[in-house]
C-alpha positions, 0 to 999 in steps of 0.5 A, a space after each residue: 500500500 505504501 509503495 502504491 502511494 509513493 508511486 502515485 505521488 511520483 506520478 503526480 509530481 511528474 505530472 505537475 512538473 510537466 504542467 510546470 514545463 508546459 507553462 514555461 514553454 508557453 510563457 516563452 512564447 506568450 507570457 507577458 510577465 517580466 521574467 517571461 519577456 526576459 527569457 524570450 529575449 534571451 532565447 531569441 538572441 541565441 536561437 534566432 539571431 545566433 548571438 550571445 551577449 558578449 558579441 551581440 550588437 544593438 541591432 541584435 537586441 532590437 531584433 530579439 525584442 521585436 521577435 518576442 513582441 511578434 510572438 505575443 501577437 501571433 496568437 491574436 493574429 492567427 485567431 483573427 484570421 481563422 475567425 474571419 475566414 471561417 465565419 460569415 462576417 464581411 471583411 474590409 479590404 483597404 487598397 492603398 498605394 502607400 502605408 506610412 506606418 512608422 516604427 512598430 515596436 513601441 506601438 505594438 508594446 502599447 497595444 499589447 499593454 506590456 510597455 512597462 513590463 518590457 521596459 523593466 525586462 530590458 532594464 534588468 538585461 542591462 539596456 534602455 528600452 528607448 535606446 533600442 526603440 530608437 534603433 528601429 528603421 521605419 518602413 519606407 512604405 509611404 510618403 505623406 498624408 495619404 499613407 499616414 491616414 491608411 496607417 491610422 485606419 488600419 490601427 482603428 480597424 483592429 482596435 474596433 475589432 473590425 475584420 480587415 486586410 490592408 493591401 499594398 506594395 512591399 517597396 524595397 526602397 522608400 521614396 528617399 531620405 532627405 538631406 540638406 546640402 547648402 540649403 538644397 534638398 538632396 535625395 538619397 536611397 531609403 534602404 529601410 530593409 537593410 537590417 531586416 524586418 522582424 515584423 513581416 512573415 513571407 508567405 511564399 506559398 501565396 503568390 499570383 501571376 500578373 500579366 503585362 503588355 502583349 495583345 488580346 486574341 479574340 475568337 468564338 468558342 464552341 458555344 458561340 461565345 466571344 472569348 478575349 484571350 490576353 496574350 501577355 508580353 511578360 508575366 510578373 509574380 506577386 509574393 505576399 508578405 504579411 505584417 500583423 496590425 494589432 488593435 489596442 488592448 483587444 485580441 484582434 490583429 488584422 493583416 497588412 498584406 504587401 506584394 513583392 514583385 518577382 520573376 516567375 523564373 529568376 534565372 535563365 540557365 541556358 543563357 548563363 551557359 552560353 556566356 550571356 551572364 547579364 541575360 541570365 538574370 535580366 528577367 529577374 531585374 525587370 520584374 523586381 523593378 515593379 516593387 523596387 521604389 515608392 513613387 518612381 520619378 514619372 517625368 519620363 515616359 518610362 517612369 509613368 509606365 512603371 507607376 502604372 505597372 505598380 498600381 496594376 500589379 498590387 491591385 491584381 494580386 490583391 483581387 486574385 487573393 480576395 477571390 481565392 479566399 472567398 472561393 476556398 471558404 466554399 462561397 460562390 463568386 456571384 456573392 463575392 460582395 457579401 464577403 468583401 467590401 473594397 475601399 479605394 484609397 484615392 485613384 491609385 488603385 482604381 484600375 481595380 474596377 477594370 481588373 475585377 471585371 477582367 477576372 470575372 469575365 475572362 477567368 470566371 466566365 461570368 456574363 457582363 451584367 452579372 460581373 458588373 453587378 458584383 463589381 459595383 457592389 464591391 467597391 467604394 472610392 475615397 477622393 483625396 484632392 481638389 486639385 484638377 491636375 491631381 486627378 490621375 489620368 493615363 495617356 491612352 497609348 501608354 495604357 494600351 501598351 501595359 494593359 490592352 485587355 483593360 482598355 477594351 473593358 474600359 471602352 465597354 464600360 464607357 459605352 454602356 455608361 454613356 447611354 445612361 448619361 445621354 438619356 439623363 443629360 440629353 443634348 448636354 455635350 459638356 456633361 457627357 464629355 465630363 463624365 466620359 471615362 475617355 478624355 478627348 484632348 490633343 491626345 486621348 487619355 483615361 480618367 481614373 477618377 471617373 473609372 473609380 466613380 462609375 464602378 463604386 457604389 459610394 464616393 466620399 470626401 475627407 472633410 465637410 468642406 472638401 466634400 461640398 467642394 467636390 460636389 461643386 467642382 471636380 466631381 460636380 457632374 458626378 454628383 448631379 448624375 448620382 447624388 446618392 453615392 456621395 457622403 462625407 467621412 472626415 479624416 481622423 488620427 489614432 490617439 494611440 500613436 499620436 498621444 499615448 506613444 508620442 506624448 506619454 507625459 501629457 497622456 499621463 497628466 490627462 489620465 490622472 484627471 479623467 482616467 484612461 478610457 479616452 484612449 479608445 473613446 477620444 470624445 471623453 477628452 471633453 472632461 478636461 474642459 473643467 480644468 482649463 481655468 484651474 491655475 494648478 492644472 494650467 501650470 502642470 500642462 505647460 510644464 509638460 509642454 516645456 519638457 517636450 520643447 526641451 526634448 526637441 531642442 536637444 534633438 535639433 542640437 544633435 541633428 543640426 548643431 543649432 541651439 534654440 530657446 525652449 522658452 520661445 514660441 515654437 511655430 511649427 509647419 511640418 508637411 509635404 512641401 508644396 506651393 498650395 501649402 504655402 510654406 513661402 507665405 510663412 517665410 515672407 512673415 519671417 522676413 517681415 519680423 526680421 525687418 522690424 528688428 533691423 529697423 529697431 534692434 531694441 523692439 520688444 518682440 515675442 521670441 519665436 522658433 520657426 520649425 519647418 520639415 517636409 519633403 519636396 517631390 524630386 522633380 518639383 522645382 518650385 518646391 525645392 526652391 521653397 526649401 532653399 529659401 527657408 534655409 537661405 533666410 534661416 542662415 541670415 536670420 540665425 546669424 545676425 547679431 541684431 536678432 539676438 536669438 529672438 528669431 530662429 529658423 530651423 529646417 528639420 531634415 528627413 521628415 517622417 513618422 519618427 521625427 513627427 512624433 518628436 515635433 508634434 508634442 513640442 508645438 505651440 503654434 500649428 501652421 495650417 495656411 494652405 489656400 482655402 479650397 485646396 487642401 482636402 482635409 489634412 491630418 497634421 492639423 489634427 495631431 498638432 491640435 490634439 497635442 495642445 498646439 493652437 492653430 493659425 489657419 485658413 478656412 480650408 480642409 478640416 480646419 473648418 471643423 477643427 475651428 468649429 469644435 475648439 471654438 472660434 476664440 481658440 483658433 487664429 483665422 486669417 485669409 480669403 475663404 474658398 468662395 472669395 478665392 474663386 471670386 477674386 480670381 474671376 474678377 481678375 486677380 493681379 498680385 502685382 497690385 498687392 506688391 505695389 500697394 504694400 510697402 512691407 510686402 514690397 520690401 520683403 520681395 525686393 530683398 529676395 530679388 536683390 539677393 539679400 538672402 542669397 549672397 547677392 545672387 539675384 537669379 536664384 529665387 527669380 522663378 519663385 518670386 516671378 510666380 508670386 508677382 505674375 502668376 500667384 495661383 495660390 493667393 500668397 500675396 492676397 493673404 499676406 497682410 491678413 496673415 501678418 496681422 493675425 500673427 501679431 495677435 498671436 504674439 499678444 496672446 502668447 504673452 498671456 501665459 495663463 490664457 494661452 494655457 487655457 486655450 491649449 487645454 481646450 484645443 486638446 479637450 475638444 478634439 474628440 471628433 478627430 479620432 480615426 476610430 470615429 472615422 472608421 465607425 462612420 465607414 462601417 455604419 454608413 458605407 461598408 455595412 460591416 460589424 465588429 467581430 470580437 476574436 476568441 484566442 486559439 490555444 496553440 496546444 489544442 490545435 492540430 
């Protein structure tokens, strides 16, 4: 009996030990404790990186930590994918040419809710988490607001537990890294993948062939049906690379699926044996070029062709993938739109309308009317521009050389569509020409916004003013033809990255007063309003702001060697460099302030630090001149002893998400000064205001709604309205008259022209000043005086520290509307008709 009991005790002890070991094994992959994280980092360093501590580099530790975090995301990711595919839920497919994600590590730690645990684990291993986070190179997958919006929306889709897949291109190189040399922008290669990417998983088993070029062979089959057989000139293979996008404190992890282009056959053995070594890999090089660079320069015809190939490549792969997922689930192709809704993020993916028709007609042998029904119930289109020249078009001959089958389909869509147009607008040839998918200029061209509009069941703008102007201007005839398609979905930003991650001190202060649920329900920031008049809270608020400004001053000094005063007013304009965004209007004001000091060196002036950042498109000459002008003026102002450091001009190079996270929290003043009626929405304006910056701006884009929310008294408004801009132009705008009649403006322009800021070189900025004086399309001179006057009022306001703090608090408190969570809820409820699907975690030990 005694032996039996001893034996049973040993069995129980062994079982307990096995359970303990299983828990340890599980903890190594999924545990969230400090000890589990330390063990995971050590294991990854040894088993994944193949290093031991004595020889491990900083990058080795970064990779080891990243893999530890990714492991903890994989259970959520696989659980989400399984639930979406096996369930009857609808899936949102977001098609975007760019995703400006920013670094992953810190954001994933926040969404997993293990930031403090990881910080402690790394500390106990002898390192600083911040030191390792700074090692991460951000993905070169986006450029500006379009890509950043896509990233915010992916974050919100996951945080709201909405089934979604983001589709795009896995660019090997980003748009470029920007350096400044002698004041000029210099572009260098953005080789963001050079040290590897721990967040992605290559899915080499998921690949699709994409045809390009060639011709269409037509014949009648044995059933008497016309067959269109596309004989391609060449074929490229798209290989899937997946990145999990984790929601905030939920089990949902959605997929960002990016396509890498490869040759179906990467090596020609016969050519190599014949001594033709270059020819042996020629096809590989040609195919890989498609996913090589984000936005290749399209000044030349080959660049334009490559852009079209890029757009079609990722759209074709994505639609083939969706159809494959749908059919593997046991569903029929006829009800594809019940499983997927596809959102076109601007016109870049609008070739998807024609590609969907091709796949349904040529591959799945559907009849035209049935295929058109599926297509038009699948797609929705977001327009992001009011600039007519930004509505994408393709030269018909170029298009035909790349996509001959799609040209046939577009012609057929157009023919059938124009029958309806003619019936509705009979005899109105202007409207018929406007709505046609084919433009009849000197050379025929295809209008991609029209293709997106005719093939989508919904069309939306991205700010209230933008949507109203769409209806009145660039899409006016479309609105008259299909008003039921139109709605507004004002952009938003994710508070996880743009507050919790980038401004932890302010997050902590806010949470100490109203709790932390505002992070997923941004409207709860309204609770801060009652503290706006509280002197103690005002002081704490401004102390946080000052600390952020000090951090930025250290970064500026480390990057540029420049010392700036953190007590000065930080006047921030950070965004893509473009004439309509009017960075040069800001510069005219800086020179005006400088001239005041030169006239009276003892003048009492509010010290200001002007901080610019942004990239110009490589081929955009005037935008590059604006960058040069900013730096030229800065060189004079920053080194003039009369200024006595009361003005400083900083151009912070290589603006990206990483740098934006340092700049936004430090801003006192947000410059949103685009010409009214030109900016679709903007999201930088939201991020800056959310972080407590006060806005100086025109009634343009989302500025209108921000001003309505924060209060007119807390927004510095200037300039012509959109209607006044159009009226001024129609009455014959003469910028020269503004120059002639305003002595201070005349003085500024003359200084630039006379070479005061360019070592007496009178030609360097002539192209820029001539455009202002004789062809001022963006009303810079018309708005100059109003801008200078409002800036003087800003000086007065900044002197009243208590009132400035009150306005800053209210700006943050009233930004609840501008969460990307709100935007996505509106898309889900009003366009996509998609519901949240909470994810149940799969136990890895119980899966077969």
